[in-house]
C-alpha positions as CSV (number, residue, x, y, z in Angstrom):
1,X,35.2,82.3,43.5
2,X,32.8,83.4,45.9
3,X,29.9,85.6,46.1
4,X,29.4,88.7,48.0
5,X,26.1,90.3,47.9
6,X,25.2,93.9,49.0
7,X,21.8,94.9,49.1
8,X,21.4,98.2,46.5
9,X,18.9,100.7,44.1
10,X,15.5,100.0,46.4
11,X,13.8,97.6,48.5
12,X,12.8,95.5,45.8
13,X,15.8,94.3,44.1
14,X,19.4,93.3,45.2
15,X,23.5,93.7,43.5
16,X,25.1,90.4,43.2
17,X,29.0,91.3,43.3
18,X,30.9,88.1,41.9
19,X,34.4,88.0,43.0
20,X,38.0,85.7,42.4
21,X,40.0,85.2,44.9
22,X,43.4,83.5,44.1
23,X,44.9,81.2,46.3
24,X,48.5,82.3,45.4
25,X,48.8,85.4,46.3
26,X,45.4,86.0,48.1
27,X,44.3,89.1,45.9
28,X,40.8,89.8,45.3
29,X,39.2,90.9,42.4
30,X,35.9,91.8,40.9
31,X,35.2,89.9,38.3
32,X,31.5,90.6,37.1
33,X,28.0,91.5,39.2
34,X,24.0,91.2,38.2
35,X,21.3,92.2,39.3
36,X,17.9,89.9,40.8
37,X,14.2,90.8,42.3
38,X,14.7,89.8,46.0
39,X,11.7,88.4,48.0
40,X,11.6,90.7,50.7
41,X,10.4,88.5,53.4
42,X,9.0,84.7,53.8
43,X,5.7,85.7,52.9
44,X,7.0,87.1,49.6
45,X,8.9,84.0,48.8
46,X,6.5,82.2,49.8
47,X,4.1,84.0,47.3
48,X,6.6,84.0,44.6
49,X,7.3,80.0,44.8
50,X,3.1,80.0,44.5
51,X,3.2,82.1,41.6
52,X,6.3,80.2,39.6
53,X,3.6,76.8,40.2
54,X,2.3,75.6,37.0
55,X,-1.1,75.0,35.6
56,X,-3.4,73.0,38.2
57,X,-6.6,71.6,37.6
58,X,-9.4,70.0,40.6
59,X,-12.1,68.1,39.7
60,X,-14.8,70.0,42.2
61,X,-17.8,67.9,44.6
62,X,-20.1,67.9,41.0
63,X,-17.3,66.6,39.2
64,X,-16.5,69.8,37.3
65,X,-13.4,69.9,35.5
66,X,-11.8,73.4,36.9
67,X,-8.9,74.7,35.5
68,X,-6.4,77.5,36.8
69,X,-3.2,79.0,35.6
70,X,-1.6,78.9,39.2
71,X,-3.2,78.2,42.6
72,X,-5.4,80.8,43.3
73,X,-3.8,83.8,45.3
74,X,-7.3,85.9,45.1
75,X,-10.7,84.0,45.8
76,X,-14.3,85.0,46.7
77,X,-15.6,82.0,49.0
78,X,-19.3,82.1,49.8
79,X,-19.7,78.7,51.2
80,X,-19.0,79.4,54.8
81,X,-17.6,76.0,55.1
82,X,-15.3,76.0,52.6
83,X,-13.8,79.3,54.0
84,X,-13.3,78.1,57.3
85,X,-11.2,75.5,55.8
86,X,-9.2,77.5,54.1
87,X,-8.8,79.6,57.4
88,X,-7.8,76.7,59.0
89,X,-5.6,75.6,56.7
90,X,-3.6,79.4,57.0
91,X,-4.2,80.8,53.7
92,X,-7.3,83.1,55.0
93,X,-5.0,86.0,53.4
94,X,-5.9,84.9,49.5
95,X,-10.1,85.5,50.7
96,X,-10.8,88.4,49.0
97,X,-14.7,88.3,49.3
98,X,-17.5,85.9,51.4
99,X,-21.0,86.1,51.6
100,X,-22.9,88.0,53.5
101,X,-24.1,84.8,55.9
102,X,-20.4,84.7,56.8
103,X,-19.6,84.8,60.5
104,X,-16.6,82.5,61.2
105,X,-13.7,83.0,62.1
106,X,-14.7,86.4,63.7
107,X,-11.6,88.3,61.2
108,X,-13.9,87.0,57.8
109,X,-15.9,89.9,58.8
110,X,-13.6,92.1,58.0
111,X,-13.5,90.9,54.2
112,X,-15.6,92.2,51.2
113,X,-19.3,90.8,51.4
114,X,-20.5,89.8,47.9
115,X,-24.2,89.3,48.8
116,X,-26.4,86.1,49.9
117,X,-24.5,83.0,49.5
118,X,-26.7,81.3,47.2
119,X,-27.5,84.6,45.0
120,X,-24.6,86.9,45.2
121,X,-23.6,90.1,43.9
122,X,-22.4,89.7,40.2
123,X,-21.2,93.7,40.3
124,X,-19.0,93.2,43.2
125,X,-17.2,90.3,42.2
126,X,-16.3,91.8,39.5
127,X,-14.8,94.8,40.9
128,X,-13.0,92.0,43.2
129,X,-11.6,90.5,40.1
130,X,-10.8,86.9,41.9
131,X,-9.2,83.9,40.3
132,X,-11.8,81.4,41.3
133,X,-15.1,81.6,43.1
134,X,-16.2,78.9,45.3
135,X,-19.5,78.1,46.0
136,X,-22.5,75.8,46.4
137,X,-23.3,74.9,42.9
138,X,-25.9,73.0,43.0
139,X,-28.2,75.8,45.2
140,X,-26.9,78.9,43.1
141,X,-29.7,81.2,41.4
142,X,-29.9,83.4,38.9
143,X,-27.7,81.7,36.5
144,X,-25.1,83.1,38.2
145,X,-22.6,80.3,37.7
146,X,-23.3,81.1,34.0
147,X,-22.7,84.4,34.3
148,X,-19.5,84.0,36.3
149,X,-17.9,81.7,33.6
150,X,-19.3,84.5,30.8
151,X,-16.8,87.0,32.4
152,X,-13.9,84.5,32.3
153,X,-14.1,84.2,36.2
154,X,-13.7,80.2,36.9
155,X,-16.7,78.4,39.1
156,X,-15.6,75.4,41.4
157,X,-18.2,73.5,44.2
158,X,-16.6,72.3,47.6
159,X,-19.1,70.3,49.4
160,X,-17.7,70.5,53.2
161,X,-21.1,70.0,55.2
162,X,-21.4,66.7,54.6
163,X,-19.4,64.1,56.3
164,X,-19.0,61.8,53.7
165,X,-17.3,64.6,52.0
166,X,-15.0,65.9,54.2
167,X,-11.7,64.1,53.7
168,X,-12.4,64.6,50.3
169,X,-13.0,68.4,50.2
170,X,-10.3,69.4,52.7
171,X,-7.9,67.6,50.5
172,X,-9.1,69.0,47.7
173,X,-8.6,73.0,49.0
174,X,-5.4,71.6,50.3
175,X,-4.1,70.7,46.7
176,X,-6.2,73.8,45.6
177,X,-4.1,76.4,47.9
178,X,-1.0,74.3,48.0
179,X,-1.5,73.4,51.3
180,X,-1.5,69.5,51.0
181,X,0.6,68.9,54.6
182,X,-1.6,71.2,56.8
183,X,-4.9,69.6,55.1
184,X,-3.1,66.0,56.2
185,X,-3.1,67.4,60.0
186,X,-6.2,68.5,60.0
187,X,-8.1,65.5,58.5
188,X,-5.8,63.5,61.0
189,X,-7.2,65.1,64.0
190,X,-10.9,65.0,62.8
191,X,-10.5,61.3,61.8
192,X,-8.6,60.7,64.6
193,X,-11.8,61.8,67.1
194,X,-14.0,60.3,64.4
195,X,-12.4,57.0,65.0
196,X,-12.8,57.0,68.9
197,X,-16.5,57.5,68.8
198,X,-17.0,54.7,66.3
199,X,-14.9,52.3,67.7
200,X,-17.0,52.6,70.7
201,X,-20.5,53.0,69.1
202,X,-19.7,49.3,67.4
203,X,-19.3,47.8,70.8
204,X,-23.3,48.5,71.7
205,X,-25.6,46.0,71.1
206,X,-28.2,47.0,68.4
207,X,-31.1,46.3,70.2
208,X,-29.7,48.7,72.6
209,X,-29.1,51.8,70.3
210,X,-31.1,55.0,71.4
211,X,-33.4,56.6,69.2
212,X,-32.9,60.3,67.9
213,X,-35.2,62.8,66.5
214,X,-33.0,65.2,64.8
215,X,-35.1,68.6,64.2
216,X,-33.4,71.5,61.7
217,X,-34.0,75.3,61.4
218,X,-37.5,75.3,60.6
219,X,-40.2,73.4,62.9
220,X,-41.0,69.6,62.4
221,X,-38.4,69.9,59.7
222,X,-36.3,66.4,59.8
223,X,-33.5,64.3,57.9
224,X,-33.6,61.6,56.6
225,X,-30.5,59.5,54.0
226,X,-28.3,62.2,51.8
227,X,-29.0,64.7,55.0
228,X,-25.9,66.1,56.8
229,X,-27.9,65.7,60.5
230,X,-28.6,62.3,59.1
231,X,-24.6,61.2,59.0
232,X,-24.1,63.3,62.2
233,X,-26.9,61.0,63.9
234,X,-25.3,57.5,62.5
235,X,-22.0,58.8,63.2
236,X,-23.0,58.6,67.0
237,X,-24.5,55.5,67.2
238,X,-28.3,57.0,67.0
239,X,-31.3,55.4,65.1
240,X,-33.0,58.2,63.4
241,X,-36.5,58.4,63.5
242,X,-37.3,60.0,60.3
243,X,-34.3,57.9,58.7
244,X,-36.7,55.5,56.8
245,X,-38.4,58.9,55.1
246,X,-38.3,59.3,51.3
247,X,-36.6,62.5,50.9
248,X,-33.3,63.9,52.6
249,X,-35.3,66.9,54.7
250,X,-39.0,65.5,55.9
251,X,-41.0,67.5,57.5
252,X,-42.9,65.2,59.9
253,X,-45.9,65.6,62.2
254,X,-45.8,66.5,66.1
255,X,-47.7,62.9,65.9
256,X,-45.0,61.0,64.3
257,X,-42.4,62.4,66.7
258,X,-44.7,61.3,69.9
259,X,-45.5,57.8,67.8
260,X,-41.7,57.4,67.7
261,X,-40.7,58.1,71.5
262,X,-37.8,59.3,71.3
263,X,-35.0,58.8,73.9
264,X,-33.2,61.7,72.9
265,X,-34.1,65.4,70.8
266,X,-31.4,67.8,69.0
267,X,-32.7,71.0,67.5
268,X,-30.5,72.7,65.7
269,X,-30.7,76.6,66.2
270,X,-31.9,79.1,64.5
271,X,-30.2,81.9,63.4
272,X,-32.0,84.5,64.8
273,X,-30.8,83.2,68.1
274,X,-27.4,84.4,69.2
275,X,-25.3,81.1,69.8
276,X,-22.2,80.1,68.8
277,X,-18.8,81.4,68.8
278,X,-18.8,84.6,71.6
279,X,-22.1,84.1,72.7
280,X,-21.5,83.9,76.7
281,X,-25.5,85.0,77.6
282,X,-27.3,81.9,77.1
283,X,-30.7,83.1,78.1
284,X,-32.5,83.3,75.4
285,X,-31.1,80.0,74.5
286,X,-32.8,78.1,77.5
287,X,-35.7,79.9,76.8
288,X,-36.0,78.6,73.3
289,X,-35.4,75.0,74.7
290,X,-38.0,75.2,77.1
291,X,-40.6,76.4,74.4
292,X,-39.4,73.8,72.2
293,X,-40.1,70.8,75.5
294,X,-43.9,72.3,75.9
295,X,-45.0,71.2,72.5
296,X,-48.2,69.7,72.6
297,X,-48.4,66.3,73.6
298,X,-44.3,65.8,74.5
299,X,-44.7,65.7,78.0
300,X,-44.8,62.2,78.0
301,X,-41.4,61.6,75.4
302,X,-38.9,59.4,76.8
303,X,-36.2,62.5,76.0
304,X,-38.4,65.2,77.7
305,X,-39.0,63.6,80.6
306,X,-35.8,62.2,80.8
307,X,-34.2,65.8,80.2
308,X,-32.6,64.5,77.1
309,X,-33.6,68.0,74.7
310,X,-30.6,69.5,73.3
311,X,-30.1,72.8,71.5
312,X,-27.0,72.9,69.0
313,X,-25.4,75.4,66.9
314,X,-25.2,74.5,63.4
315,X,-21.1,75.4,64.2
316,X,-20.7,72.0,65.1
317,X,-23.7,69.9,63.5
318,X,-23.2,70.0,59.8
319,X,-20.2,71.5,59.2
320,X,-16.4,71.1,58.7
321,X,-16.4,71.2,63.1
322,X,-19.2,68.9,62.8
323,X,-17.0,65.8,64.6
324,X,-17.2,68.1,68.1
325,X,-21.4,67.8,67.3
326,X,-20.4,64.4,66.7
327,X,-18.7,63.4,70.0
328,X,-21.7,65.3,71.9
329,X,-24.6,63.4,70.8
330,X,-22.4,60.4,71.3
331,X,-22.1,61.5,75.0
332,X,-26.1,62.5,74.9
333,X,-26.7,59.1,73.7
334,X,-24.2,56.8,75.8
335,X,-23.0,58.8,78.9
336,X,-22.0,55.7,80.3
337,X,-19.9,54.2,77.3
338,X,-18.2,57.7,76.8
339,X,-17.4,59.3,80.4
340,X,-14.1,60.0,79.0
341,X,-14.9,61.8,76.4
342,X,-14.6,65.5,76.4
343,X,-16.3,67.2,73.3
344,X,-15.6,70.4,74.5
345,X,-11.9,69.9,75.1
346,X,-11.9,68.8,71.6
347,X,-13.5,72.0,70.1
348,X,-10.9,73.8,72.0
349,X,-7.9,72.2,70.8
350,X,-9.1,72.8,67.4
351,X,-10.0,76.8,67.9
352,X,-5.8,76.8,69.4
353,X,-4.4,74.0,66.4
354,X,-6.1,75.6,63.4
355,X,-8.0,78.9,64.0
356,X,-5.3,80.2,66.8
357,X,-7.9,81.8,68.6
358,X,-9.3,81.9,72.0
359,X,-11.8,79.5,72.5
360,X,-15.1,81.3,73.9
361,X,-18.7,80.9,72.9
362,X,-21.7,78.3,73.4
363,X,-22.2,75.4,71.3
364,X,-24.5,73.4,72.9
365,X,-27.4,74.1,75.4
366,X,-27.8,72.5,78.1
């Protein structure tokens, strides 16, 4: 007995003809047939397999249990780092809505905008009818999370902006969308370069470590324990001059910085400055850096004297591509120890390997 398949009756169904063949006389006889729905291409087949999966349960970054009948096929993601990871794992087509601030990858600009990252438009989200909303649960305002739950829409918090949470967050996203192998590949790439920097840094004597002043978007807003920027400085082997302050994001004085006399200054660029993907004209970034270096009393700081003041895009600082920022900072702090380290080449490889994008833009200055 053997089966012969013939497509009939529209594009979504196939007729299965079952024949009986006699080995003694060679006669072939049609004995039965049946209809079945077919997958029109590999993507449909993948989606069908996805639909058939059983209920999944995850524990989000805040420890909340989130149950879903199956892997989500339509999501609203107002956490830019999470949407970036979902794209890197090849599931961009499952993102139906994003925050107004979402800019990378560039293709996400075409997605439906649902408002600000911490105060999204509930009505707009309800119109999309997502299987899941992912955001910054700790920072959501106006009762957003409660309103979504009242409407029967699951909500999950996934923290991707901190280095210490990156592994578990990417693994969580991989499990959520059924792309565990791609998540493993992504983390393998990141952790390989992080280990390289860590191994080199551990060989540097503690008394030879470089003092770093890290400043956020606002003037004199620095970082301490619990902040992503502090993790970046530590991973690069730097000594954070504000690292002992009692709050994660301390406001320091100009006098404090002058007294600490940092060897390196890193300023994360404001969003109003053209910076990051696609930016090739860096005149405004250079002007921004020059104004920073002209602050009162800074001419005697070691970082100014040795031209060690850098502006860094938030896309590679406290983000899912933070490994690139760490590599840059390690090289700035310890150029002799990291002569063979090429942060730009690492970033370019990430673009090509995980985002399938042309590498173009400006992420650091100078």
